CHARMM internal coordinates of N, CA and C (Angstrom, degrees):
IC EDIT
DIST 1 N 1 CA 1.4593
DIST 1 CA 1 C 1.5554
ANGL 1 N 1 CA 1 C 111.92
DIST 1 C 2 N 1.3555
ANGL 1 CA 1 C 2 N 107.38
DIHE 1 N 1 CA 1 C 2 N -48.25
DIST 2 N 2 CA 1.4726
ANGL 1 C 2 N 2 CA 113.63
DIHE 1 CA 1 C 2 N 2 CA -172.93
DIST 2 CA 2 C 1.5868
ANGL 2 N 2 CA 2 C 112.32
DIHE 1 C 2 N 2 CA 2 C -66.91
DIST 2 C 3 N 1.3317
ANGL 2 CA 2 C 3 N 113.97
DIHE 2 N 2 CA 2 C 3 N -36.01
DIST 3 N 3 CA 1.4548
ANGL 2 C 3 N 3 CA 120.83
DIHE 2 CA 2 C 3 N 3 CA 176.17
DIST 3 CA 3 C 1.5610
ANGL 3 N 3 CA 3 C 109.59
DIHE 2 C 3 N 3 CA 3 C -66.55
DIST 3 C 4 N 1.3543
ANGL 3 CA 3 C 4 N 118.95
DIHE 3 N 3 CA 3 C 4 N -38.89
DIST 4 N 4 CA 1.3943
ANGL 3 C 4 N 4 CA 121.23
DIHE 3 CA 3 C 4 N 4 CA -175.18
DIST 4 CA 4 C 1.4965
ANGL 4 N 4 CA 4 C 109.80
DIHE 3 C 4 N 4 CA 4 C -72.93
DIST 4 C 5 N 1.3271
ANGL 4 CA 4 C 5 N 116.34
DIHE 4 N 4 CA 4 C 5 N -27.88
DIST 5 N 5 CA 1.5681
ANGL 4 C 5 N 5 CA 117.49
DIHE 4 CA 4 C 5 N 5 CA 177.82
DIST 5 CA 5 C 1.5967
ANGL 5 N 5 CA 5 C 115.05
DIHE 4 C 5 N 5 CA 5 C -92.58
DIST 5 C 6 N 1.2857
ANGL 5 CA 5 C 6 N 109.27
DIHE 5 N 5 CA 5 C 6 N -18.98
DIST 6 N 6 CA 1.5076
ANGL 5 C 6 N 6 CA 114.93
DIHE 5 CA 5 C 6 N 6 CA -172.00
DIST 6 CA 6 C 1.5316
ANGL 6 N 6 CA 6 C 110.82
DIHE 5 C 6 N 6 CA 6 C -59.39
DIST 6 C 7 N 1.3267
ANGL 6 CA 6 C 7 N 115.02
DIHE 6 N 6 CA 6 C 7 N -50.64
DIST 7 N 7 CA 1.4389
ANGL 6 C 7 N 7 CA 120.91
DIHE 6 CA 6 C 7 N 7 CA -176.24
DIST 7 CA 7 C 1.5111
ANGL 7 N 7 CA 7 C 110.16
DIHE 6 C 7 N 7 CA 7 C -91.59
DIST 7 C 8 N 1.2815
ANGL 7 CA 7 C 8 N 122.50
DIHE 7 N 7 CA 7 C 8 N 2.07
DIST 8 N 8 CA 1.4148
ANGL 7 C 8 N 8 CA 123.12
DIHE 7 CA 7 C 8 N 8 CA -179.03
DIST 8 CA 8 C 1.5794
ANGL 8 N 8 CA 8 C 109.30
DIHE 7 C 8 N 8 CA 8 C -75.47
DIST 8 C 9 N 1.3125
ANGL 8 CA 8 C 9 N 112.06
DIHE 8 N 8 CA 8 C 9 N 153.49
DIST 9 N 9 CA 1.4609
ANGL 8 C 9 N 9 CA 117.38
DIHE 8 CA 8 C 9 N 9 CA 178.54
DIST 9 CA 9 C 1.5773
ANGL 9 N 9 CA 9 C 110.09
DIHE 8 C 9 N 9 CA 9 C -99.35
DIST 9 C 10 N 1.2639
ANGL 9 CA 9 C 10 N 119.84
DIHE 9 N 9 CA 9 C 10 N 12.06
DIST 10 N 10 CA 1.4041
ANGL 9 C 10 N 10 CA 124.25
DIHE 9 CA 9 C 10 N 10 CA -175.86
DIST 10 CA 10 C 1.6327
ANGL 10 N 10 CA 10 C 113.66
DIHE 9 C 10 N 10 CA 10 C -99.54
DIST 10 C 11 N 1.3503
ANGL 10 CA 10 C 11 N 111.41
DIHE 10 N 10 CA 10 C 11 N 6.76
DIST 11 N 11 CA 1.5070
ANGL 10 C 11 N 11 CA 113.79
DIHE 10 CA 10 C 11 N 11 CA -178.55
DIST 11 CA 11 C 1.4705
ANGL 11 N 11 CA 11 C 115.68
DIHE 10 C 11 N 11 CA 11 C -81.44
DIST 11 C 12 N 1.4035
ANGL 11 CA 11 C 12 N 118.00
DIHE 11 N 11 CA 11 C 12 N -3.23
DIST 12 N 12 CA 1.4585
ANGL 11 C 12 N 12 CA 121.10
DIHE 11 CA 11 C 12 N 12 CA 177.92
DIST 12 CA 12 C 1.4148
ANGL 12 N 12 CA 12 C 111.48
DIHE 11 C 12 N 12 CA 12 C -102.76
DIST 12 C 13 N 1.4113
ANGL 12 CA 12 C 13 N 122.97
DIHE 12 N 12 CA 12 C 13 N -5.67
DIST 13 N 13 CA 1.4238
ANGL 12 C 13 N 13 CA 127.00
DIHE 12 CA 12 C 13 N 13 CA -173.39
DIST 13 CA 13 C 1.5702
ANGL 13 N 13 CA 13 C 103.23
DIHE 12 C 13 N 13 CA 13 C -123.69
DIST 13 C 14 N 1.2377
ANGL 13 CA 13 C 14 N 116.39
DIHE 13 N 13 CA 13 C 14 N 123.34
DIST 14 N 14 CA 1.4270
ANGL 13 C 14 N 14 CA 127.54
DIHE 13 CA 13 C 14 N 14 CA 179.43
DIST 14 CA 14 C 1.5563
ANGL 14 N 14 CA 14 C 112.29
DIHE 13 C 14 N 14 CA 14 C -60.25
DIST 14 C 15 N 1.2665
ANGL 14 CA 14 C 15 N 118.90
DIHE 14 N 14 CA 14 C 15 N -47.09
DIST 15 N 15 CA 1.4498
ANGL 14 C 15 N 15 CA 125.38
DIHE 14 CA 14 C 15 N 15 CA -179.71
DIST 15 CA 15 C 1.5007
ANGL 15 N 15 CA 15 C 111.42
DIHE 14 C 15 N 15 CA 15 C -70.71
DIST 15 C 16 N 1.3199
ANGL 15 CA 15 C 16 N 118.15
DIHE 15 N 15 CA 15 C 16 N -36.82
DIST 16 N 16 CA 1.4713
ANGL 15 C 16 N 16 CA 117.28
DIHE 15 CA 15 C 16 N 16 CA 175.84
DIST 16 CA 16 C 1.5760
ANGL 16 N 16 CA 16 C 113.95
DIHE 15 C 16 N 16 CA 16 C -74.51
DIST 16 C 17 N 1.3070
ANGL 16 CA 16 C 17 N 109.10
DIHE 16 N 16 CA 16 C 17 N -34.00
DIST 17 N 17 CA 1.5099
ANGL 16 C 17 N 17 CA 110.95
DIHE 16 CA 16 C 17 N 17 CA 174.52
DIST 17 CA 17 C 1.5475
ANGL 17 N 17 CA 17 C 115.47
DIHE 16 C 17 N 17 CA 17 C -65.14
DIST 17 C 18 N 1.3181
ANGL 17 CA 17 C 18 N 116.48
DIHE 17 N 17 CA 17 C 18 N -37.37
DIST 18 N 18 CA 1.4319
ANGL 17 C 18 N 18 CA 122.61
DIHE 17 CA 17 C 18 N 18 CA 177.55
DIST 18 CA 18 C 1.5784
ANGL 18 N 18 CA 18 C 109.28
DIHE 17 C 18 N 18 CA 18 C -64.19
DIST 18 C 19 N 1.3492
ANGL 18 CA 18 C 19 N 115.35
DIHE 18 N 18 CA 18 C 19 N -43.53
DIST 19 N 19 CA 1.4346
ANGL 18 C 19 N 19 CA 122.93
DIHE 18 CA 18 C 19 N 19 CA 173.60
DIST 19 CA 19 C 1.4692
ANGL 19 N 19 CA 19 C 110.23
DIHE 18 C 19 N 19 CA 19 C -56.50
DIST 19 C 20 N 1.2475
ANGL 19 CA 19 C 20 N 122.19
DIHE 19 N 19 CA 19 C 20 N -47.26
DIST 20 N 20 CA 1.4337
ANGL 19 C 20 N 20 CA 128.07
DIHE 19 CA 19 C 20 N 20 CA -174.72
DIST 20 CA 20 C 1.6222
ANGL 20 N 20 CA 20 C 111.10
DIHE 19 C 20 N 20 CA 20 C -68.19
DIST 20 C 21 N 1.4226
ANGL 20 CA 20 C 21 N 115.42
DIHE 20 N 20 CA 20 C 21 N -32.77
DIST 21 N 21 CA 1.4659
ANGL 20 C 21 N 21 CA 118.32
DIHE 20 CA 20 C 21 N 21 CA 174.87
DIST 21 CA 21 C 1.4999
ANGL 21 N 21 CA 21 C 107.10
DIHE 20 C 21 N 21 CA 21 C -69.93
DIST 21 C 22 N 1.4078
ANGL 21 CA 21 C 22 N 123.42
DIHE 21 N 21 CA 21 C 22 N -38.51
DIST 22 N 22 CA 1.5176
ANGL 21 C 22 N 22 CA 123.52
DIHE 21 CA 21 C 22 N 22 CA -177.18
DIST 22 CA 22 C 1.4795
ANGL 22 N 22 CA 22 C 102.28
DIHE 21 C 22 N 22 CA 22 C -66.18
DIST 22 C 23 N 1.3064
ANGL 22 CA 22 C 23 N 123.29
DIHE 22 N 22 CA 22 C 23 N -39.78
DIST 23 N 23 CA 1.4340
ANGL 22 C 23 N 23 CA 123.72
DIHE 22 CA 22 C 23 N 23 CA -178.52
DIST 23 CA 23 C 1.5638
ANGL 23 N 23 CA 23 C 110.27
DIHE 22 C 23 N 23 CA 23 C -62.95
DIST 23 C 24 N 1.2856
ANGL 23 CA 23 C 24 N 120.36
DIHE 23 N 23 CA 23 C 24 N -40.85
DIST 24 N 24 CA 1.4292
ANGL 23 C 24 N 24 CA 126.82
DIHE 23 CA 23 C 24 N 24 CA -177.57
DIST 24 CA 24 C 1.4703
ANGL 24 N 24 CA 24 C 108.73
DIHE 23 C 24 N 24 CA 24 C -71.54
DIST 24 C 25 N 1.3356
ANGL 24 CA 24 C 25 N 119.04
DIHE 24 N 24 CA 24 C 25 N -34.91
DIST 25 N 25 CA 1.4876
ANGL 24 C 25 N 25 CA 123.09
DIHE 24 CA 24 C 25 N 25 CA 179.99
DIST 25 CA 25 C 1.5530
ANGL 25 N 25 CA 25 C 108.46
DIHE 24 C 25 N 25 CA 25 C -67.32
DIST 25 C 26 N 1.3656
ANGL 25 CA 25 C 26 N 114.76
DIHE 25 N 25 CA 25 C 26 N -38.66
DIST 26 N 26 CA 1.4907
ANGL 25 C 26 N 26 CA 120.23
DIHE 25 CA 25 C 26 N 26 CA -177.67
DIST 26 CA 26 C 1.4123
ANGL 26 N 26 CA 26 C 114.98
DIHE 25 C 26 N 26 CA 26 C -74.48
DIST 26 C 27 N 1.4006
ANGL 26 CA 26 C 27 N 117.22
DIHE 26 N 26 CA 26 C 27 N -10.40
DIST 27 N 27 CA 1.4309
ANGL 26 C 27 N 27 CA 120.33
DIHE 26 CA 26 C 27 N 27 CA -172.74
DIST 27 CA 27 C 1.5334
ANGL 27 N 27 CA 27 C 107.47
DIHE 26 C 27 N 27 CA 27 C -68.58
DIST 27 C 28 N 1.4072
ANGL 27 CA 27 C 28 N 115.22
DIHE 27 N 27 CA 27 C 28 N 150.43
DIST 28 N 28 CA 1.4164
ANGL 27 C 28 N 28 CA 120.79
DIHE 27 CA 27 C 28 N 28 CA -172.93
DIST 28 CA 28 C 1.5574
ANGL 28 N 28 CA 28 C 109.21
DIHE 27 C 28 N 28 CA 28 C -80.61
DIST 28 C 29 N 1.3090
ANGL 28 CA 28 C 29 N 117.21
DIHE 28 N 28 CA 28 C 29 N -46.47
DIST 29 N 29 CA 1.5440
ANGL 28 C 29 N 29 CA 112.05
DIHE 28 CA 28 C 29 N 29 CA -172.61
DIST 29 CA 29 C 1.6708
ANGL 29 N 29 CA 29 C 100.97
DIHE 28 C 29 N 29 CA 29 C -139.89
DIST 29 C 30 N 1.3363
ANGL 29 CA 29 C 30 N 108.62
DIHE 29 N 29 CA 29 C 30 N 158.02
DIST 30 N 30 CA 1.5064
ANGL 29 C 30 N 30 CA 119.35
DIHE 29 CA 29 C 30 N 30 CA -172.95
DIST 30 CA 30 C 1.5210
ANGL 30 N 30 CA 30 C 102.19
DIHE 29 C 30 N 30 CA 30 C -121.29
DIST 30 C 31 N 1.3771
ANGL 30 CA 30 C 31 N 127.31
DIHE 30 N 30 CA 30 C 31 N 109.03
DIST 31 N 31 CA 1.3002
ANGL 30 C 31 N 31 CA 124.16
DIHE 30 CA 30 C 31 N 31 CA 178.44
DIST 31 CA 31 C 1.4840
ANGL 31 N 31 CA 31 C 115.53
DIHE 30 C 31 N 31 CA 31 C -69.72
DIST 31 C 32 N 1.2722
ANGL 31 CA 31 C 32 N 117.21
DIHE 31 N 31 CA 31 C 32 N 131.69
DIST 32 N 32 CA 1.4568
ANGL 31 C 32 N 32 CA 125.50
DIHE 31 CA 31 C 32 N 32 CA -178.53
DIST 32 CA 32 C 1.4965
ANGL 32 N 32 CA 32 C 110.51
DIHE 31 C 32 N 32 CA 32 C -150.65
DIST 32 C 33 N 1.2933
ANGL 32 CA 32 C 33 N 119.93
DIHE 32 N 32 CA 32 C 33 N 147.06
DIST 33 N 33 CA 1.5263
ANGL 32 C 33 N 33 CA 120.21
DIHE 32 CA 32 C 33 N 33 CA -177.70
DIST 33 CA 33 C 1.5434
ANGL 33 N 33 CA 33 C 104.90
DIHE 32 C 33 N 33 CA 33 C -105.47
DIST 33 C 34 N 1.3246
ANGL 33 CA 33 C 34 N 114.86
DIHE 33 N 33 CA 33 C 34 N 142.46
DIST 34 N 34 CA 1.4077
ANGL 33 C 34 N 34 CA 119.91
DIHE 33 CA 33 C 34 N 34 CA 174.92
DIST 34 CA 34 C 1.5127
ANGL 34 N 34 CA 34 C 114.78
DIHE 33 C 34 N 34 CA 34 C 82.23
DIST 34 C 35 N 1.2958
ANGL 34 CA 34 C 35 N 120.30
DIHE 34 N 34 CA 34 C 35 N 15.51
DIST 35 N 35 CA 1.4696
ANGL 34 C 35 N 35 CA 123.47
DIHE 34 CA 34 C 35 N 35 CA 179.11
DIST 35 CA 35 C 1.5093
ANGL 35 N 35 CA 35 C 109.25
DIHE 34 C 35 N 35 CA 35 C -96.62
DIST 35 C 36 N 1.3472
ANGL 35 CA 35 C 36 N 114.30
DIHE 35 N 35 CA 35 C 36 N 122.06
DIST 36 N 36 CA 1.4094
ANGL 35 C 36 N 36 CA 113.79
DIHE 35 CA 35 C 36 N 36 CA -176.82
DIST 36 CA 36 C 1.6120
ANGL 36 N 36 CA 36 C 112.32
DIHE 35 C 36 N 36 CA 36 C -92.76
DIST 36 C 37 N 1.3142
ANGL 36 CA 36 C 37 N 114.45
DIHE 36 N 36 CA 36 C 37 N -34.13
DIST 37 N 37 CA 1.4725
ANGL 36 C 37 N 37 CA 116.32
DIHE 36 CA 36 C 37 N 37 CA 179.87
DIST 37 CA 37 C 1.5638
ANGL 37 N 37 CA 37 C 107.47
DIHE 36 C 37 N 37 CA 37 C -105.75
DIST 37 C 38 N 1.2558
ANGL 37 CA 37 C 38 N 116.82
DIHE 37 N 37 CA 37 C 38 N 95.79
DIST 38 N 38 CA 1.5689
ANGL 37 C 38 N 38 CA 125.95
DIHE 37 CA 37 C 38 N 38 CA -175.23
DIST 38 CA 38 C 1.4812
ANGL 38 N 38 CA 38 C 107.05
DIHE 37 C 38 N 38 CA 38 C -63.08
DIST 38 C 39 N 1.2860
ANGL 38 CA 38 C 39 N 121.14
DIHE 38 N 38 CA 38 C 39 N -49.51
DIST 39 N 39 CA 1.5847
ANGL 38 C 39 N 39 CA 124.04
DIHE 38 CA 38 C 39 N 39 CA -175.98
DIST 39 CA 39 C 1.4977
ANGL 39 N 39 CA 39 C 108.55
DIHE 38 C 39 N 39 CA 39 C -56.24
DIST 39 C 40 N 1.3035
ANGL 39 CA 39 C 40 N 118.24
DIHE 39 N 39 CA 39 C 40 N -45.65
DIST 40 N 40 CA 1.4868
ANGL 39 C 40 N 40 CA 125.82
DIHE 39 CA 39 C 40 N 40 CA -173.57
DIST 40 CA 40 C 1.5527
ANGL 40 N 40 CA 40 C 106.14
DIHE 39 C 40 N 40 CA 40 C -67.70
DIST 40 C 41 N 1.3331
ANGL 40 CA 40 C 41 N 120.18
DIHE 40 N 40 CA 40 C 41 N -40.30
DIST 41 N 41 CA 1.4381
ANGL 40 C 41 N 41 CA 129.17
DIHE 40 CA 40 C 41 N 41 CA -173.17
DIST 41 CA 41 C 1.5918
ANGL 41 N 41 CA 41 C 102.48
DIHE 40 C 41 N 41 CA 41 C -69.11
DIST 41 C 42 N 1.3075
ANGL 41 CA 41 C 42 N 117.70
DIHE 41 N 41 CA 41 C 42 N -50.11
DIST 42 N 42 CA 1.3979
ANGL 41 C 42 N 42 CA 119.40
DIHE 41 CA 41 C 42 N 42 CA 179.63
DIST 42 CA 42 C 1.5151
ANGL 42 N 42 CA 42 C 115.07
DIHE 41 C 42 N 42 CA 42 C -57.04
DIST 42 C 43 N 1.3905
ANGL 42 CA 42 C 43 N 112.23
DIHE 42 N 42 CA 42 C 43 N -47.77
DIST 43 N 43 CA 1.4456
ANGL 42 C 43 N 43 CA 114.15
DIHE 42 CA 42 C 43 N 43 CA 175.33
DIST 43 CA 43 C 1.4985
ANGL 43 N 43 CA 43 C 116.11
DIHE 42 C 43 N 43 CA 43 C -59.85
DIST 43 C 44 N 1.2812
ANGL 43 CA 43 C 44 N 120.14
DIHE 43 N 43 CA 43 C 44 N -33.17
DIST 44 N 44 CA 1.4583
ANGL 43 C 44 N 44 CA 128.08
DIHE 43 CA 43 C 44 N 44 CA 177.78
DIST 44 CA 44 C 1.5549
ANGL 44 N 44 CA 44 C 104.48
DIHE 43 C 44 N 44 CA 44 C -67.88
DIST 44 C 45 N 1.2465
ANGL 44 CA 44 C 45 N 122.58
DIHE 44 N 44 CA 44 C 45 N -50.18
DIST 45 N 45 CA 1.4374
ANGL 44 C 45 N 45 CA 125.92
DIHE 44 CA 44 C 45 N 45 CA -175.47
DIST 45 CA 45 C 1.5649
ANGL 45 N 45 CA 45 C 108.56
DIHE 44 C 45 N 45 CA 45 C -60.89
DIST 45 C 46 N 1.3758
ANGL 45 CA 45 C 46 N 114.62
DIHE 45 N 45 CA 45 C 46 N -51.37
DIST 46 N 46 CA 1.4525
ANGL 45 C 46 N 46 CA 117.59
DIHE 45 CA 45 C 46 N 46 CA 177.41
DIST 46 CA 46 C 1.5421
ANGL 46 N 46 CA 46 C 116.34
DIHE 45 C 46 N 46 CA 46 C -60.18
DIST 46 C 47 N 1.3589
ANGL 46 CA 46 C 47 N 118.39
DIHE 46 N 46 CA 46 C 47 N -30.55
DIST 47 N 47 CA 1.3959
ANGL 46 C 47 N 47 CA 119.51
DIHE 46 CA 46 C 47 N 47 CA -178.74
DIST 47 CA 47 C 1.4677
ANGL 47 N 47 CA 47 C 107.71
DIHE 46 C 47 N 47 CA 47 C -69.90
DIST 47 C 48 N 1.3453
ANGL 47 CA 47 C 48 N 116.52
DIHE 47 N 47 CA 47 C 48 N -43.62
DIST 48 N 48 CA 1.5554
ANGL 47 C 48 N 48 CA 122.45
DIHE 47 CA 47 C 48 N 48 CA 178.84
DIST 48 CA 48 C 1.5474
ANGL 48 N 48 CA 48 C 108.65
DIHE 47 C 48 N 48 CA 48 C -60.80
DIST 48 C 49 N 1.3428
ANGL 48 CA 48 C 49 N 117.00
DIHE 48 N 48 CA 48 C 49 N -43.16
DIST 49 N 49 CA 1.3793
ANGL 48 C 49 N 49 CA 120.42
DIHE 48 CA 48 C 49 N 49 CA -176.74
DIST 49 CA 49 C 1.5329
ANGL 49 N 49 CA 49 C 110.48
DIHE 48 C 49 N 49 CA 49 C -66.51
DIST 49 C 50 N 1.2593
ANGL 49 CA 49 C 50 N 119.75
DIHE 49 N 49 CA 49 C 50 N -40.10
DIST 50 N 50 CA 1.4858
ANGL 49 C 50 N 50 CA 125.99
DIHE 49 CA 49 C 50 N 50 CA 174.99
DIST 50 CA 50 C 1.5764
ANGL 50 N 50 CA 50 C 109.86
DIHE 49 C 50 N 50 CA 50 C -62.18
DIST 50 C 51 N 1.2727
ANGL 50 CA 50 C 51 N 120.07
DIHE 50 N 50 CA 50 C 51 N -40.40
DIST 51 N 51 CA 1.4557
ANGL 50 C 51 N 51 CA 122.16
DIHE 50 CA 50 C 51 N 51 CA -179.56
DIST 51 CA 51 C 1.5194
ANGL 51 N 51 CA 51 C 106.12
DIHE 50 C 51 N 51 CA 51 C -69.57
DIST 51 C 52 N 1.3145
ANGL 51 CA 51 C 52 N 120.21
DIHE 51 N 51 CA 51 C 52 N -41.79
DIST 52 N 52 CA 1.5063
ANGL 51 C 52 N 52 CA 119.60
DIHE 51 CA 51 C 52 N 52 CA -178.28
DIST 52 CA 52 C 1.4760
ANGL 52 N 52 CA 52 C 108.72
DIHE 51 C 52 N 52 CA 52 C -68.90
DIST 52 C 53 N 1.3047
ANGL 52 CA 52 C 53 N 117.93
DIHE 52 N 52 CA 52 C 53 N -31.57
DIST 53 N 53 CA 1.4864
ANGL 52 C 53 N 53 CA 122.43
DIHE 52 CA 52 C 53 N 53 CA -179.17
DIST 53 CA 53 C 1.5575
ANGL 53 N 53 CA 53 C 106.25
DIHE 52 C 53 N 53 CA 53 C -63.49
DIST 53 C 54 N 1.3207
ANGL 53 CA 53 C 54 N 114.83
DIHE 53 N 53 CA 53 C 54 N -49.20
DIST 54 N 54 CA 1.4903
ANGL 53 C 54 N 54 CA 119.03
DIHE 53 CA 53 C 54 N 54 CA 178.74
DIST 54 CA 54 C 1.5242
ANGL 54 N 54 CA 54 C 115.57
DIHE 53 C 54 N 54 CA 54 C -59.05
DIST 54 C 55 N 1.3813
ANGL 54 CA 54 C 55 N 113.16
DIHE 54 N 54 CA 54 C 55 N -39.75
DIST 55 N 55 CA 1.4604
ANGL 54 C 55 N 55 CA 116.94
DIHE 54 CA 54 C 55 N 55 CA 173.81
DIST 55 CA 55 C 1.4741
ANGL 55 N 55 CA 55 C 115.30
DIHE 54 C 55 N 55 CA 55 C -63.78
DIST 55 C 56 N 1.3641
ANGL 55 CA 55 C 56 N 113.01
DIHE 55 N 55 CA 55 C 56 N -36.80
DIST 56 N 56 CA 1.4563
ANGL 55 C 56 N 56 CA 118.06
DIHE 55 CA 55 C 56 N 56 CA 177.32
DIST 56 CA 56 C 1.4413
ANGL 56 N 56 CA 56 C 112.75
DIHE 55 C 56 N 56 CA 56 C -63.89
DIST 56 C 57 N 1.3486
ANGL 56 CA 56 C 57 N 111.96
DIHE 56 N 56 CA 56 C 57 N -47.86
DIST 57 N 57 CA 1.5373
ANGL 56 C 57 N 57 CA 118.45
DIHE 56 CA 56 C 57 N 57 CA -178.08
DIST 57 CA 57 C 1.5487
ANGL 57 N 57 CA 57 C 110.14
DIHE 56 C 57 N 57 CA 57 C -62.50
DIST 57 C 58 N 1.2801
ANGL 57 CA 57 C 58 N 119.87
DIHE 57 N 57 CA 57 C 58 N -41.20
DIST 58 N 58 CA 1.5056
ANGL 57 C 58 N 58 CA 119.77
DIHE 57 CA 57 C 58 N 58 CA -177.37
DIST 58 CA 58 C 1.6016
ANGL 58 N 58 CA 58 C 107.95
DIHE 57 C 58 N 58 CA 58 C -88.21
DIST 58 C 59 N 1.3315
ANGL 58 CA 58 C 59 N 116.96
DIHE 58 N 58 CA 58 C 59 N -13.24
DIST 59 N 59 CA 1.4682
ANGL 58 C 59 N 59 CA 120.25
DIHE 58 CA 58 C 59 N 59 CA 176.99
DIST 59 CA 59 C 1.5713
ANGL 59 N 59 CA 59 C 109.85
DIHE 58 C 59 N 59 CA 59 C 64.05
DIST 59 C 60 N 1.2976
ANGL 59 CA 59 C 60 N 120.12
DIHE 59 N 59 CA 59 C 60 N 38.16
DIST 60 N 60 CA 1.4182
ANGL 59 C 60 N 60 CA 125.35
DIHE 59 CA 59 C 60 N 60 CA 178.85
DIST 60 CA 60 C 1.4358
ANGL 60 N 60 CA 60 C 113.46
DIHE 59 C 60 N 60 CA 60 C -143.34
DIST 60 C 61 N 1.3845
ANGL 60 CA 60 C 61 N 118.20
DIHE 60 N 60 CA 60 C 61 N 149.51
DIST 61 N 61 CA 1.4051
ANGL 60 C 61 N 61 CA 120.58
DIHE 60 CA 60 C 61 N 61 CA -178.36
DIST 61 CA 61 C 1.4450
ANGL 61 N 61 CA 61 C 114.60
DIHE 60 C 61 N 61 CA 61 C 106.20
DIST 61 C 62 N 1.4659
ANGL 61 CA 61 C 62 N 118.78
DIHE 61 N 61 CA 61 C 62 N -18.10
DIST 62 N 62 CA 1.3587
ANGL 61 C 62 N 62 CA 122.00
DIHE 61 CA 61 C 62 N 62 CA 179.13
DIST 62 CA 62 C 1.5755
ANGL 62 N 62 CA 62 C 114.18
DIHE 61 C 62 N 62 CA 62 C -75.49
DIST 62 C 63 N 1.4192
ANGL 62 CA 62 C 63 N 114.77
DIHE 62 N 62 CA 62 C 63 N -10.20
DIST 63 N 63 CA 1.4421
ANGL 62 C 63 N 63 CA 115.28
DIHE 62 CA 62 C 63 N 63 CA -176.47
DIST 63 CA 63 C 1.5833
ANGL 63 N 63 CA 63 C 109.66
DIHE 62 C 63 N 63 CA 63 C -80.02
DIST 63 C 64 N 1.3284
ANGL 63 CA 63 C 64 N 116.37
DIHE 63 N 63 CA 63 C 64 N -6.83
DIST 64 N 64 CA 1.4485
ANGL 63 C 64 N 64 CA 118.72
DIHE 63 CA 63 C 64 N 64 CA 175.20
DIST 64 CA 64 C 1.4202
ANGL 64 N 64 CA 64 C 114.83
DIHE 63 C 64 N 64 CA 64 C -86.79
DIST 64 C 65 N 1.3232
ANGL 64 CA 64 C 65 N 115.12
DIHE 64 N 64 CA 64 C 65 N 75.45
DIST 65 N 65 CA 1.5614
ANGL 64 C 65 N 65 CA 122.99
DIHE 64 CA 64 C 65 N 65 CA -170.19
DIST 65 CA 65 C 1.5124
ANGL 65 N 65 CA 65 C 111.00
DIHE 64 C 65 N 65 CA 65 C -85.80
DIST 65 C 66 N 1.3588
ANGL 65 CA 65 C 66 N 118.28
DIHE 65 N 65 CA 65 C 66 N -10.50
DIST 66 N 66 CA 1.4338
ANGL 65 C 66 N 66 CA 117.14
DIHE 65 CA 65 C 66 N 66 CA -179.06
DIST 66 CA 66 C 1.5604
ANGL 66 N 66 CA 66 C 111.57
DIHE 65 C 66 N 66 CA 66 C -81.13
DIST 66 C 67 N 1.2721
ANGL 66 CA 66 C 67 N 120.13
DIHE 66 N 66 CA 66 C 67 N -9.92
DIST 67 N 67 CA 1.5014
ANGL 66 C 67 N 67 CA 120.87
DIHE 66 CA 66 C 67 N 67 CA 179.62
DIST 67 CA 67 C 1.5542
ANGL 67 N 67 CA 67 C 103.25
DIHE 66 C 67 N 67 CA 67 C -118.69
DIST 67 C 68 N 1.3500
ANGL 67 CA 67 C 68 N 114.20
DIHE 67 N 67 CA 67 C 68 N 132.21
DIST 68 N 68 CA 1.4194
ANGL 67 C 68 N 68 CA 118.97
DIHE 67 CA 67 C 68 N 68 CA -179.06
DIST 68 CA 68 C 1.4769
ANGL 68 N 68 CA 68 C 111.37
DIHE 67 C 68 N 68 CA 68 C -85.37
DIST 68 C 69 N 1.4091
ANGL 68 CA 68 C 69 N 122.59
DIHE 68 N 68 CA 68 C 69 N 130.33
DIST 69 N 69 CA 1.4020
ANGL 68 C 69 N 69 CA 128.34
DIHE 68 CA 68 C 69 N 69 CA 176.45
DIST 69 CA 69 C 1.4961
ANGL 69 N 69 CA 69 C 110.64
DIHE 68 C 69 N 69 CA 69 C -99.20
END
COOR INIT
IC SEED 1 N 1 CA 1 C
IC BUILD
């Protein structure tokens, strides 16, 4: 997720960021090394993406920068 958004130009526009989150949620697989349980990893990634999409839609929760999401 972080690598997909790090180089993206959508991070400054709320609507573009929400659209990018939807694209990432719809993605079939998420490449990761050293993961043994792919199904569990995909569920974990999608749950975090949904959480970030909700935060983006409501535009709240981003002020809590002391905790990594």
